[in-house]
C-alpha positions, 0 to 999 in steps of 0.5 A, a space after each residue: 501500498 502507498 500510503 500509510 493508513 492513517 492517509 487512506 483512513 483520511 480520504 473520501 472513499 467510495 465503495 468502488 474504492 474497496 476493489 483497490 484497497 482490499 484487493 489491489 485492482 487497477 483502474 481497468 479491472 474496475 472499469 471492466 467490472 461495471 461493464 459486466 455489472 451492467 450487463 444483462 448478459 455474460 460477456 467475452 473477452 472481446 466483448 469486455 475490450 470493445 466497451 472498455 475500448 483496449 486491447 484484447 490481451 489488456 482485457 484479457 489480464 484486467 478479467 484474470 485480476 477479477 476472476 483471483 480475487 473472486 469478483 468475475 464469474 467464468 462460465 464455457 459455452 459450448 458450441 453444437 459443432 465442437 468447441 467452446 469458448 467463454 464468456 464471463 458475469 460478476 459474481 453475485 454482490 453479496 458473495 463479494 461482500 461477504 468475502 471481503 468481510 472475512 478479509 476484513 475480519 482476518 486482516 483486523 485479527 492479525 493487526 491484533 496479534 501485531 498490537 499484542 506483539 508491540 506491547 510485549 516487546 515494548 512494555 518490558 521497562 522497568 517500573 520506576 521506585 517511588 520515593 
């Protein structure tokens, strides 16, 4: 994370900021996700690339990051004569939100553990004798 936690908390944040904050996604990733959310039918990589005005390979990398973070689902569509292609759709927002909540809870627990380690390590100062 480029900014300190204090700096990050002082920023005005929108819900889309969670994509960057929690998963490290980029602006293009957010754009691709938005395209999928706004479309009723699943889209191919070519369709996503066209809508975000990027090369296919660039859109593919963004979709792969979204897949790895759980924001997008991949489905295989089979041709009747053989062969197949993939389409992508957004994951249910409740599933994504639940996953992010679990990640935040895990992070919070880890920070609590690190704070306790800090206390244990630096709270070993001898108590000054009172006169």
